[in-house]
N, C-alpha and C positions, 0 to 999 in steps of 0.2 A: 432627810425624809420629808419634811414639810415643803421644801423647795420642789421635790419630785412631785408631790401631790398637787402643788400649785401648777406645775407645768402640765400635768395630766388634765387637770380641770380646764385650764386655758385651751389646750388642744381640743378637748371634747367640745368646749363651747364653740370654737371656730368651726369644728366639723359639723356641729348641728346647724350653724348659721349658713353653711355652704348649700345645704338643701340638695346636694347631689345624690344620685343613687349609690355611688361608691364614695367611700370616705378615706381619701389618701392620708389625711392627717390622723385619722383614727388608726390607720395601720401603724404609723409611727408611735402613737401612744401605746397600742397593743404590744409592739415590739419592746418598748421600755418596760412595760409591766412584766412581760415574759422574762426579760433580762433580770429584773429585780428578783423574781422568784428563783431563777436559775443560779443567780450569784449569791443568794442569801443562804445562810446556814439554817439548819432546822431549829436550833435554839433562837436565832434571830426571828424567824417566822412565828414561832410560838409566842415570843415576847410581843411582837407587833399585833398579834391576833387580839389581845386583850386591851389594846390602847383605843381610846375613843377616836372617832373620825373627826378630822378637822373640817372647817367650813368649805374649803375648796373641794375636798373629797366628797362631802355631802352634795355639793352643787353638781359635781360630775355624775354622781349616782342619780340625782334628779333628772339630769339631761338624758341619761340612758333610760330611765323609767318613762320619760316623755316621748321618746322616739324609738318605737319598736324595731324599726329597720336598723338603726344605728346600734341598738342594744344587741340585736342578733349578730350583726357583723362583728362587734367587739367580742362577744362570747364565743363565736365561732373561732376567732383567732386565739383567744387566751385559755379556753377551757382545758384542752388536752395538756398543754405544758404545766399549767397550774395544778391540775388534778394529779399528774404524775409526781410532781414535787411533793404535794401534800401526802400522797400515798407513801413515797419514800421516807417522809418524816414521821409516818405513823399518825398523821393528823386526820386521816379518813380511813375507814376500814378497807 
């Protein structure tokens, strides 16, 4: 899990450095995040929910907070698949 978060943070960092309108690296990161949710069981997701975020994940979140366009592109890609999985798991109404 920590390795995955490190990869996500690294990819987000490089995507933010690219400065392009589209974020091809961000697409790869979004796909990995989607796969994580689709391949995780509900108990696994519930257990991960309460774990503190590591420094790499915090860095990735800061990058997304600092770049509204990148954040919008990321959320546009991951929102529906994640929300569907959380709904299936009873984690959202």
